[in-house]
C-alpha positions in Angstrom: -17.4 5.7 -47.3 -21.3 5.4 -47.4 -22.7 8.7 -49.2 -24.9 10.6 -47.1 -28.3 12.0 -48.9 -29.3 15.8 -48.9 -30.8 17.1 -45.6 -33.2 19.5 -46.1 -34.4 21.7 -43.2 -37.7 24.0 -42.6 -36.8 27.6 -41.2 -39.1 28.0 -38.3 -41.3 30.9 -38.2 -40.7 33.4 -35.0 -43.7 35.7 -33.5 -42.3 38.2 -31.5 -44.9 40.4 -29.9 -43.7 43.6 -28.0 -44.9 44.2 -24.5 -47.3 47.5 -24.4 -45.2 50.1 -22.5 -46.8 50.9 -19.3 -47.9 54.2 -18.7 -47.0 56.3 -14.8 -50.8 57.2 -14.7 -52.0 54.0 -15.7 -54.1 52.6 -12.9 -52.9 49.5 -11.1 -54.2 45.9 -11.8 -57.3 44.2 -9.9 -56.8 44.0 -6.1 -55.9 39.9 -5.8 -57.1 37.7 -3.0 -53.7 36.1 -2.4 -52.9 39.8 -0.5 -56.1 39.2 1.7 -54.7 35.4 2.3 -50.8 37.1 2.7 -52.0 39.5 5.6 -54.3 36.8 7.5 -51.3 34.6 7.8 -48.9 37.2 9.3 -51.8 38.3 11.6 -51.9 34.7 12.7 -48.2 34.6 12.9 -48.1 37.7 15.2 -50.8 37.0 17.1 -48.6 33.6 17.9 -45.6 35.4 18.7 -47.3 38.1 21.2 -49.0 35.2 23.3 -47.4 34.6 26.9 -44.8 32.0 26.5 -46.1 29.0 29.0 -44.2 26.4 30.2 -45.0 22.7 29.1 -45.7 20.4 31.9 -46.8 17.2 32.8 -50.3 16.2 34.6 -48.4 14.5 37.2 -46.5 18.0 37.8 -49.6 19.7 37.5 -51.1 17.7 40.8 -48.2 18.1 42.7 -48.0 22.0 42.1 -52.0 21.9 43.1 -51.7 19.6 46.3 -48.5 22.3 47.2 -50.9 25.2 47.1 -48.9 26.4 44.6 -51.2 27.3 41.7 -52.9 31.1 42.1 -55.5 30.9 38.7 -56.3 28.5 35.5 -58.3 28.0 32.6 -59.7 24.7 31.5 -60.1 24.4 27.6 -60.8 20.9 26.4 -58.1 19.0 26.7 -55.5 21.4 28.1 -55.1 23.5 31.5 -53.5 26.8 31.2 -53.2 29.0 34.2 -50.3 30.5 36.6 -48.2 29.6 39.2 -47.6 31.7 42.4 -43.6 30.7 42.0 -41.8 33.6 40.1 -39.2 33.2 37.4 -35.7 33.5 39.0 -34.4 35.5 36.0 -37.6 37.9 35.3 -39.1 38.1 39.0 -42.4 37.4 37.4 -45.3 34.5 37.5 -44.4 31.6 35.6 -46.9 30.1 33.2 -48.3 26.8 32.6 -49.5 24.5 30.3 -50.7 20.7 30.6 -53.2 17.9 28.9 -55.6 17.0 31.4 -57.0 14.0 32.4 -61.0 13.2 32.6 -60.8 13.5 36.4 -63.8 14.3 37.7 -62.7 15.3 41.3 -60.7 18.1 39.4 -63.0 21.0 40.4 -63.1 19.9 44.1 -59.6 19.8 44.6 -59.3 23.0 42.3 -61.9 24.5 45.1 -60.3 23.2 47.8 -56.9 24.5 47.4 -58.3 28.3 47.0 -57.6 28.3 43.1 -59.7 30.7 41.1 -60.6 28.2 37.8 -62.9 29.3 34.6 -64.1 26.5 31.9 -63.9 27.5 28.3 -65.2 26.4 25.2 -62.0 26.4 22.8 -63.0 28.4 19.6 -60.9 27.1 16.5 -63.4 28.4 13.8 -60.1 30.8 12.5 -57.5 28.1 13.0 -60.1 25.3 11.0 -61.1 28.0 8.2 -57.3 28.7 7.4 -55.9 25.5 7.8 -59.3 23.4 6.5 -60.3 25.1 4.2 -58.3 28.4 2.8 -54.9 26.9 2.7 -55.8 23.9 0.6 -58.3 25.2 -1.7 -55.9 28.0 -2.3 -53.1 25.7 -3.2 -55.8 23.7 -5.6 -56.8 26.7 -7.5 -52.8 28.1 -7.8 -52.0 24.8 -9.4 -55.0 24.6 -11.4 -54.1 27.8 -12.8 -51.0 26.6 -13.4 -51.8 23.8 -15.5 -54.4 25.9 -17.2 -51.8 28.3 -18.5 -49.6 25.3 -19.8 -52.5 23.2 -20.9 -53.6 26.2 -22.9 -50.5 27.2 -24.4 -50.4 23.8 -25.8 -54.1 24.2 -27.6 -55.2 21.7 -24.8 -57.0 24.9 -22.9 -60.6 22.9 -22.0 -62.4 26.2 -21.7 -61.1 27.2 -25.5 -60.6 23.7 -27.1 -63.0 24.1 -29.7 -61.0 27.7 -30.8 -58.5 27.1 -33.8 -55.0 27.5 -33.6 -54.3 29.9 -36.4 -51.2 32.4 -36.3 -52.8 35.9 -37.8 -50.2 37.9 -39.7 -51.9 41.3 -40.1 -51.1 43.4 -43.3 -49.5 45.9 -41.0 -46.8 43.8 -40.0 -43.8 43.1 -41.7 -44.5 42.2 -45.5 -43.1 39.4 -47.0 -43.2 39.9 -50.7 -41.9 38.1 -54.1 -38.5 39.4 -53.7 -37.6 37.0 -51.0 -38.9 34.0 -53.0 -36.5 32.9 -55.5 -35.8 30.1 -58.1 -40.2 29.2 -58.2 -40.9 32.0 -61.3 -43.3 29.4 -62.4 -45.1 29.5 -59.1 -45.0 33.0 -58.7 -46.5 33.9 -62.3 -49.6 31.8 -61.3 -49.6 32.9 -57.6 -50.1 36.6 -59.6 -53.7 35.9 -60.2 -54.4 35.1 -56.6 -52.7 38.6 -56.0 -54.5 40.5 -58.6 -57.9 39.0 -57.4 -57.6 40.0 -53.6 -56.4 43.8 -55.0 -58.8 43.6 -57.6 -61.8 41.5 -57.5 -64.2 43.4 -59.6 -61.9 42.8 -62.3 -63.0 39.1 -63.0 -66.6 39.7 -62.0 -67.1 41.6 -64.2 -66.9 39.6 -66.8 -68.7 36.7 -64.7 -65.4 34.8 -64.1 -64.8 33.8 -59.9 -61.5 33.2 -58.3 -60.4 29.6 -58.0 -61.5 28.8 -53.7 -58.4 27.0 -53.2 -55.0 26.6 -54.4 -52.7 24.0 -53.6 -48.5 23.8 -53.2 -47.1 20.8 -54.2 -43.6 20.4 -53.7 -40.4 18.6 -51.6 -40.4 19.6 -48.5 -37.7 23.3 -48.5 -38.7 24.3 -51.7 -40.2 27.4 -50.3 -44.3 26.4 -50.2 -45.0 28.3 -46.5 -42.6 31.7 -48.1 -44.7 31.7 -51.3 -48.3 31.9 -49.4 -46.7 34.8 -47.0 -45.7 36.4 -50.1 -49.1 36.1 -51.8 -50.8 38.0 -48.5 -47.8 40.5 -48.6 -48.1 41.2 -52.1 -51.9 41.6 -51.9 -51.7 43.3 -48.0 -54.5 41.3 -46.6 -54.5 39.3 -43.4 -53.0 36.0 -43.3 -54.1 33.0 -41.4 -51.3 30.2 -40.7 -52.2 26.7 -39.5 -51.1 23.3 -39.8 -53.1 20.7 -40.6 -52.0 19.0 -37.4 -53.4 21.8 -35.4 -57.4 20.8 -36.2 -57.1 17.1 -34.4 -57.2 16.6 -30.7 -57.6 14.0 -28.4 -61.6 14.7 -28.4 -63.9 13.9 -31.2 -65.7 16.5 -32.6 -62.8 19.6 -32.2 -61.5 19.3 -35.4 -64.6 20.1 -36.9 -65.2 23.1 -34.4 -61.9 24.3 -35.2 -63.0 24.4 -38.7 -65.8 26.5 -38.3 -64.2 28.4 -36.1 -61.3 29.6 -38.6 -63.5 29.9 -41.9 -66.2 32.2 -39.6 -62.9 34.3 -38.7 -61.7 34.4 -42.0 -65.1 35.6 -43.2 -65.1 38.5 -40.8 -61.4 39.9 -41.9 -62.3 39.3 -45.3 -60.6 39.7 -47.6 -57.7 37.4 -46.8 -55.9 34.1 -47.0 -55.9 31.1 -45.2 -53.2 29.0 -45.4 -53.2 24.9 -44.0 -49.7 23.9 -44.2 -49.3 20.0 -44.5 -52.9 19.4 -45.5 -52.3 15.6 -45.9 -52.5 15.4 -41.5 -56.1 16.1 -42.7 -57.3 15.3 -45.7 -56.1 11.6 -46.4 -57.9 9.2 -48.1 -60.9 8.4 -46.1 -62.1 4.6 -45.6 -60.2 2.3 -44.9 -59.7 -0.1 -41.6 -59.8 2.1 -38.1 -56.7 1.0 -36.2 -56.7 0.3 -32.9 -57.6 2.8 -30.5 -58.6 5.1 -33.0 -61.6 6.8 -34.3 -63.2 9.1 -37.5 -62.2 12.4 -35.5 -59.8 12.9 -38.8 -62.9 12.4 -40.9 -65.1 14.3 -39.6 -62.2 17.4 -39.9 -62.1 16.9 -43.6 -65.7 16.3 -43.6 -66.3 20.0 -42.1 -63.3 21.7 -44.2 -65.1 20.3 -47.6 -68.5 21.5 -46.2 -66.8 24.9 -45.8 -64.9 25.0 -48.9 -68.3 24.5 -50.5 -70.3 27.0 -48.4 -67.9 29.8 -49.0 -68.6 32.6 -51.2 -65.3 33.0 -53.2 -66.5 36.5 -54.4 -66.3 37.9 -50.5 -62.2 37.5 -51.1 -61.5 34.3 -48.9 -58.6 32.5 -50.5 -57.6 29.1 -49.1 -54.2 28.3 -49.6 -52.7 25.1 -48.9 -49.2 23.2 -49.0 -48.3 19.6 -48.9 -45.5 17.4 -49.5 -47.6 14.1 -50.5 -50.4 15.2 -53.0 -51.0 11.4 -53.7 -52.7 10.5 -50.3 -55.1 13.3 -50.4 -59.0 12.6 -51.0 -60.3 13.1 -54.5 -63.1 14.8 -53.0 -60.7 17.6 -51.8 -58.8 17.9 -55.3 -62.0 18.2 -57.1 -63.1 21.4 -59.1 -64.9 23.8 -56.5 -62.5 22.8 -53.7 -58.9 22.8 -54.6 -59.0 24.4 -58.0 -55.5 24.7 -59.2 -52.7 22.8 -58.1 -49.4 24.7 -58.1 -46.2 22.8 -58.5 -43.3 24.4 -56.4 -40.0 22.1 -57.6 -36.6 22.2 -56.8 -34.8 24.8 -58.1 -32.2 24.9 -61.2 -29.3 26.4 -61.4 -30.4 30.0 -62.3 -32.8 29.5 -59.4 -30.0 28.5 -57.0 -28.0 31.6 -58.0 -31.1 33.9 -57.2 -31.8 31.9 -54.2 -28.2 32.3 -52.8 -28.1 35.9 -53.7 -31.2 36.4 -50.7 -29.4 34.3 -48.6 -26.2 36.0 -48.3 -27.5 39.8 -48.4 -27.1 40.0 -44.7 -23.8 38.2 -44.8 -20.0 39.8 -45.4 -19.0 38.2 -48.4 -15.3 38.4 -49.6 -14.7 40.1 -52.9 -13.7 37.4 -55.0 -16.9 34.7 -53.6 -18.8 33.6 -57.5 -22.3 32.2 -56.1 -22.6 30.6 -59.7 -19.3 28.4 -58.6 -21.2 27.4 -55.1 -24.7 27.0 -57.4 -23.0 24.4 -59.1 -21.8 22.3 -56.5 -25.2 22.0 -55.1 -27.3 20.5 -57.5 -30.5 18.8 -55.8 -30.6 21.6 -53.0 -34.1 23.3 -51.9 -34.0 26.7 -50.3 -33.6 25.4 -47.4 -30.4 24.1 -47.9 -29.0 26.6 -49.6 -30.0 28.8 -46.1 -28.3 25.9 -44.3 -25.3 26.8 -46.5 -24.9 30.6 -46.3 -25.6 30.1 -42.5 -22.9 27.3 -41.6 -20.5 29.1 -44.0 -20.5 32.3 -41.7 -20.3 30.1 -38.6 -16.9 28.6 -40.0 -15.7 32.1 -41.0 -16.7 33.7 -37.4 -14.9 30.7 -36.0 -11.7 31.1 -37.7 -12.0 35.0 -36.8 -12.1 35.7 -40.5 -13.5 39.2 -41.9 -15.3 37.9 -44.7 -16.9 34.9 -45.8 -14.6 33.1 -48.2 -15.0 30.3 -51.2 -13.4 27.9 -48.7 -16.1 28.6 -46.2 -18.8 27.8 -48.6 -16.8 25.1 -50.0 -16.6 23.1 -45.7 -20.5 24.2 -45.5 -21.5 22.1 -48.3 -19.5 19.5 -47.2 -20.9 19.5 -43.7 -24.3 19.5 -45.3 -23.8 16.6 -47.6 -21.7 14.1 -45.7 -21.8 15.6 -42.1 -19.4 17.3 -39.4 -16.0 16.1 -39.5 -14.7 13.7 -36.8 -11.9 15.4 -35.6 -11.7 12.6 -32.9 -11.6 10.0 -35.0 -8.4 8.7 -36.1 -8.2 5.8 -38.8 -5.3 3.5 -38.2 -3.0 2.9 -40.9 -4.2 -0.3 -42.3 -7.7 1.0 -42.4 -6.8 4.6 -43.8 -5.0 2.4 -47.0 -7.7 0.3 -47.3 -10.1 3.5 -47.2 -8.1 5.2 -49.6 -8.2 2.3 -52.3 -12.0 2.2 -51.7 -12.4 5.7 -52.5 -9.9 5.8 -55.3 -11.8 3.0 -56.9 -15.1 4.9 -56.8 -13.2 8.0 -58.5 -11.4 6.4 -60.9 -14.4 4.4 -62.2 -16.6 7.6 -62.4 -13.7 8.9 -64.3 -13.5 5.9 -67.0 -17.1 5.3 -67.6 -18.9 7.2 -70.5 -21.8 8.9 -68.9 -19.8 9.4 -65.5 -20.0 12.9 -63.9 -16.7 14.8 -63.1 -15.4 14.1 -59.6 -15.1 17.5 -57.6 -13.8 16.3 -54.5 -12.4 12.8 -53.0 -12.0 13.0 -49.2 -11.2 10.1 -46.5 -11.8 12.2 -43.6 -14.5 10.8 -41.5 -17.5 12.4 -41.4 -21.0 11.9 -40.2 -22.6 8.6 -38.9 -20.5 5.4 -40.3 -19.4 7.6 -43.5 -15.1 7.1 -43.3 -14.8 8.9 -46.9 -16.3 10.0 -49.8 -16.4 10.9 -53.5 -18.0 14.0 -54.9 -19.0 14.3 -58.1 -20.4 18.1 -59.8 -22.9 17.5 -62.5 -22.0 19.6 -66.0 -25.8 20.0 -66.6 -29.2 19.9 -65.0 -30.6 16.3 -65.8 -34.2 15.5 -65.2 -34.3 11.9 -66.9 -31.7 8.9 -66.7 -31.0 6.6 -69.4 -30.3 2.6 -69.3 -26.8 3.4 -69.9 -26.6 6.0 -67.6 -28.0 4.0 -64.5 -25.7 1.1 -65.6 -22.7 3.4 -65.4 -24.2 4.8 -61.6 -24.4 1.1 -60.5 -20.8 0.6 -61.6 -19.3 3.7 -60.1 -21.1 2.7 -56.5 -19.3 -1.1 -57.1 -15.9 0.9 -57.5 -14.6 0.7 -53.5 -15.4 -3.0 -53.1 -13.9 -3.8 -56.6 -10.8 -1.8 -55.7 -10.8 -3.7 -52.2 -11.1 -7.4 -53.9 -8.2 -6.3 -56.8 -5.9 -4.8 -54.1 -6.5 -6.7 -51.0 -7.9 -9.8 -52.1 -10.7 -9.5 -49.6 -13.6 -7.0 -48.9 -14.8 -5.0 -45.7 -17.7 -3.6 -44.6 -17.2 -0.3 -46.0 -19.4 -0.9 -49.3 -22.5 -1.2 -47.2 -24.0 1.8 -48.6 -23.0 1.0 -52.0 -24.3 -2.2 -52.3 -27.9 -0.9 -51.0 -28.4 1.5 -53.5 -26.7 -0.5 -56.4 -29.4 -3.2 -55.5 -32.2 -0.7 -55.1 -31.2 0.6 -58.1 -31.1 -2.3 -60.0 -34.5 -3.5 -59.0 -36.0 -0.3 -60.3 -34.8 -0.6 -63.4 -36.1 -4.0 -64.0 -39.6 -3.5 -61.8 -40.2 0.3 -62.2 -38.4 0.8 -65.8 -39.0 -2.0 -67.7 -35.4 -1.9 -68.6 -34.9 -5.9 -68.8 -34.8 -7.5 -71.8 -35.9 -10.6 -70.6 -38.5 -9.6 -68.6 -39.9 -7.0 -71.2 -41.1 -3.6 -70.5 -43.3 -4.1 -67.9 -43.7 -3.0 -64.3 -44.0 -5.1 -61.6 -45.3 -4.4 -57.6 -47.2 -2.1 -56.5 -46.6 0.7 -53.4 -49.0 0.5 -50.7 -49.3 3.9 -48.9 -50.9 3.9 -45.2 -53.9 6.0 -45.4 -53.3 7.1 -41.3 -49.4 6.7 -41.6 -49.1 8.2 -45.1 -46.1 6.5 -45.3 -45.2 3.3 -47.3 -45.4 0.5 -45.8 -45.2 -2.8 -48.2 -45.5 -3.8 -51.8 -48.5 -5.6 -53.3 -47.4 -8.6 -55.0 -49.1 -8.7 -58.5 -47.2 -11.2 -60.4 -46.7 -14.9 -59.6 -43.8 -16.6 -57.9 -42.0 -17.7 -61.4 -42.2 -14.1 -62.3 -40.8 -13.7 -58.6 -37.7 -15.8 -59.5 -37.1 -14.4 -62.9 -36.9 -10.8 -61.4 -34.8 -11.9 -58.5 -32.4 -13.6 -61.5 -32.2 -10.5 -63.6 -31.5 -8.0 -60.4 -28.6 -10.4 -59.9 -27.4 -10.8 -63.3 -27.4 -6.5 -63.4 -25.5 -6.6 -60.5 -23.0 -9.3 -61.3 -22.4 -8.4 -65.0 -21.4 -4.4 -63.4 -19.0 -6.3 -61.2 -17.6 -7.9 -63.8 -17.1 -5.0 -65.8 -16.0 -2.7 -62.9 -13.4 -5.5 -62.5 -12.1 -5.7 -65.8 -11.4 -1.4 -65.6 -9.5 -1.4 -62.7 -6.9 -4.6 -63.6 -6.5 -2.8 -66.7 -6.3 0.8 -64.8 -4.3 -0.5 -61.7 -1.4 1.7 -61.6 -4.0 4.9 -62.3 -5.8 3.0 -59.1 -2.3 3.0 -57.0 -1.2 6.5 -58.2 -4.9 7.7 -57.0 -4.6 6.2 -53.6 -1.1 6.9 -52.7 -1.6 10.7 -53.4 -5.1 10.4 -51.4 -3.7 8.9 -48.4 -1.0 11.3 -48.6 -3.0 14.5 -48.9 -6.4 13.0 -47.5 -8.4 15.5 -50.0 -7.9 15.4 -53.5 -9.8 18.4 -55.6 -10.9 17.4 -59.3 -7.7 19.4 -60.9 -5.6 16.8 -58.4 -7.4 13.7 -59.9 -7.4 14.9 -63.6 -3.8 15.7 -63.5 -2.9 12.3 -62.0 -4.6 10.9 -64.6 -3.4 12.6 -67.8 0.0 11.6 -66.3 -0.9 7.9 -66.5 
C-alpha cells in the first residue's frame, strides 16, 4: 500500500578498445626470463631421472656388508656414503648400488682399507640446488606476485609508479561522436552550450571584439537528466578531444595525489587544445572549505580544490580549453569555485516537460521494434517527473517484457507494465494475500481512489492495483496529472494530505480498526503538514514565517540535522499546528467516506474481484453511484 518514489538510473559508459591485429611478419615479443627458468627446471628434472638408482640401507647394514667383504667401492660425501656392492641384482644381473647416512666414525677409513674397499672422499657441491631453491624460485615467485598485484592495483588507480597520473578517459575526435541530436528535452541548455561550441570552432569570432569565453561551465540538475550526455555532445559538435573524469578520481589515501592529478590533467589538456575537460560530480572535490576535520581525515580534498582553483585561474581561455562540470548539489560548492573567472556560467538541466519526454522517448525507441498503434504521447503523459535515465529504463524494460512474452513487436501494454515496474517495483507473484488481507487492501486502495476523485484539486486516477509489488507495497493508486505543475497551493497540499489519509480512514470506517499498511502514507502526510507549517508559511496561527534551517555535512554532503532557530514554546506551537492539520484532514476524509459509503463498497468489491482497475473503470463505477 506504500507508494514508491521514482528511481533514476545512470547509464554507464562503455569504452571498448579493439586490440590491434597481429601481422604475420611481425617479430615475436622479447625473450622472457621464465623461458630460461623452465629450461633449467627441465634439465634438473632430467638429471635427477637419469641418475643410477641406489638402494637406501641403514648404516648397520653397511657395517655388515663391510665386515663380510661385500663392498667393492664407495664415495664419502659429507654425511652420506654411496657405493657399489659385490653382490648382483637377481633380475638385472648388475652390481647393486647403495646409499646410507654415515655416522661420525674415525675408524671408518681403516676399516675400508682393511677390507680392500676402494673409497674416495669428495666435498659436496650444492651450488646449483642452492641457487635454484634458495634464490631463483623464491625471488621468481615474489616478482610474479608483485607483477600480478601491480596490475590489479594499477587498474584501480593505485599503481605506486603512476599514482600522480590522472585517470581521465580521453575520447578522441575520431571516435563515435555524440551530438545534440542524441540529447532531447533540454533545449534551453543546448542553446546555452551552443556558444561554447561556436567558441571551440571559431574562437576568433569572439576575440575580434575583445571578448573571451567563460573558462568554466557548470551543469546543474537532478540525477539522470543528461548532464554528462550534454557535455559529450558539446565535444562531438565541436569535434575536439574530450577528457572525462569524475571528481572522486582525484582523491586517494595519500596527501598530495589529488593536486598532482589536477596538474597532470591540465597539462595534457593544454597539449591537446582545443579540447574539453569534463569533471563529473564536482561536489566530490569542490565542497566548501573549513569546518572540523573528521577523525582520521586530512586536508587532501582542500589541497585538490586549491590546485583546481589555481589551474582555472592560470590557464588562458583563448587557447581553447573549456572546463565543463556537473553536480547535483550546487549549494555545497565552495564560493571561490563559483566566482567569475572560474565557473562563470551555470546552466540548469532540469527534468523534462511533456514535450521533452516525448522527444526523449523517440530517441530511446528509435532502435526498438514498436507496434503500429504505439502512441508515445500517452506514454509521456504517464511518466510525469521522469528524467531521461528513467525513460531509457522504461523503454528497455518494455523491450524485455515483450521478448519474454515472445511478441513480434513492443505494444502499449508492455510500456504500461514497464512503467508500473519502474514506479512500484516488480510484481511479487509468489506473494499471496489471504482472503482477509486482500479484502482489507481492497478497501484501503479504494479509499485512496475515492478521495482522489472527490477532492476539488485531486488528479484523475489512472490505475488502482492490489497486486503486491516492490518492497512492502501490497497495492498502489496511480494518479495521472492533467498538466505540468511547478507550484502547489495550500488547498492542493491539503487535498494531497486527504488522499494520503484515505486508505487508513477507509479501514476505520469499514473494519473499525487500522493496520500497518498506512505507515508510508502517514509519513508522507506528516512531512507534508510539517513543511506547510515550518517551510511554506501556511499556518494562520504562526503566520508567514519559516522555522528551522537544514544543516549539511561539508564532508559527507548530506543533510544530517536541523538548526533549531526557535524557542521551546514555538516548538510546542509547531507540533500543535501540525497535529491540527492532520486531525482536520482526518475528520474531513472520514466524513467524505461515510457520505459515499456505497461508492466505497462498489469500488472495493470490483477491485477485489479484478485486482486491477483502470481509470475508465473507476469513472464508470463512480458515475453509476
